[in-house]
C-alpha positions in Angstrom: 22.3 -34.5 -14.6 22.7 -32.8 -17.9 22.9 -36.2 -19.8 19.4 -37.0 -18.4 17.6 -33.6 -18.0 16.8 -31.2 -20.9 18.8 -28.0 -20.6 15.6 -25.9 -20.5 14.4 -27.9 -17.5 17.6 -27.9 -15.5 16.8 -24.8 -13.3 13.4 -26.2 -12.3 14.9 -29.7 -11.6 17.8 -28.3 -9.6 15.5 -25.9 -7.6 13.4 -28.9 -6.5 16.5 -30.8 -5.4 17.7 -27.7 -3.6 14.4 -27.6 -1.7 14.9 -31.1 -0.6 18.5 -30.3 0.4 17.3 -27.4 2.5 14.4 -29.4 4.2 14.6 -33.1 4.7 10.7 -33.1 5.1 10.1 -31.4 1.7 7.7 -33.3 -0.5 7.4 -32.2 -4.1 3.9 -31.3 -5.3 4.4 -32.8 -8.8 6.2 -35.7 -10.3 9.1 -35.2 -12.7 8.5 -36.9 -16.0 10.7 -35.2 -18.6 14.0 -37.1 -19.1 16.3 -37.2 -22.1 16.9 -40.9 -21.6 15.2 -43.7 -19.7 16.1 -43.8 -16.0 15.2 -46.3 -13.3 14.4 -46.2 -9.6 18.0 -47.3 -9.0 19.2 -44.2 -10.8 17.1 -41.7 -8.8 17.8 -43.6 -5.5 21.6 -43.2 -6.3 21.1 -39.5 -7.1 19.2 -38.8 -3.9 21.6 -40.8 -1.8 24.6 -39.0 -3.3 23.1 -35.7 -2.2 21.7 -36.8 1.2 24.9 -38.5 2.3 26.7 -35.1 2.0 23.9 -33.4 4.1 23.9 -35.9 6.9 22.3 -39.3 6.1 22.1 -42.0 8.7 20.9 -43.0 12.1 20.7 -40.0 14.4 21.5 -37.5 11.6 19.2 -35.0 9.7 18.4 -37.2 6.7 16.9 -40.7 6.9 16.3 -43.3 4.3 12.6 -42.7 5.0 13.0 -39.0 4.1 14.7 -39.9 0.9 12.2 -42.6 0.0 9.3 -40.2 0.5 10.9 -37.6 -1.8 11.6 -40.3 -4.4 8.1 -41.7 -4.2 6.6 -38.2 -5.0 9.1 -36.8 -7.4 9.9 -39.9 -9.5 6.7 -42.0 -9.1 6.6 -43.3 -12.6 10.2 -44.6 -12.4 9.4 -46.5 -9.1 7.3 -49.3 -10.4 7.7 -53.0 -10.9 7.9 -54.7 -14.3 4.1 -55.3 -14.0 3.5 -51.6 -13.3 2.9 -51.9 -9.5 4.4 -49.2 -7.3 7.6 -50.2 -5.5 7.1 -50.4 -1.8 8.4 -47.7 0.5 10.7 -50.3 2.1 12.2 -51.1 -1.3 12.8 -47.4 -2.0 14.5 -47.0 1.3 17.4 -49.1 0.0 19.2 -46.2 -1.7 22.4 -48.0 -2.6 21.1 -51.1 -4.3 22.5 -51.6 -7.8 21.4 -53.1 -11.1 23.1 -54.0 -14.3 21.6 -51.0 -16.0 22.5 -48.2 -13.6 23.3 -45.0 -15.3 23.7 -42.9 -12.2 26.0 -44.4 -9.6 26.3 -43.7 -5.9 29.0 -41.0 -5.5 30.8 -41.5 -2.2 32.1 -38.4 -0.5 35.8 -38.3 -0.5 38.6 -36.5 1.3 38.0 -33.6 -1.1 34.9 -32.6 0.8 31.4 -32.2 -0.7 32.6 -32.4 -4.3 30.8 -34.7 -6.6 32.9 -37.1 -8.8 31.6 -37.0 -12.3 32.9 -39.9 -14.5 34.5 -38.9 -17.7 32.2 -41.2 -19.6 28.5 -41.8 -18.9 28.2 -45.2 -17.3 31.8 -45.5 -16.1 32.5 -45.7 -12.4 34.7 -43.3 -10.5 
């Protein structure tokens, strides 16, 4: 996340993600608005999916797409709007792996190496 979050904000940002990682029902009290660069709802959906898939995302598992969408709606509300400024629907935000041409954060599928994240050598390149 360092290409997108200011260094001085990293602890707070990661602490909030850790709270969600420890409790699938966790809902942040405040929205995160400080980014180094412009991100989209696609980017934050991919970020949350990449974490939740490692924690057990899916039918009959601990994390659901609804849990993730609720977290995203609260934590990244200003990124989750249409071109006309209307909030994206909950059902739209449940689609965590949908892509766009401008994605900066890509879904990171868990591999045989366990829970490790695969960080591309260049921002915007795929793994």
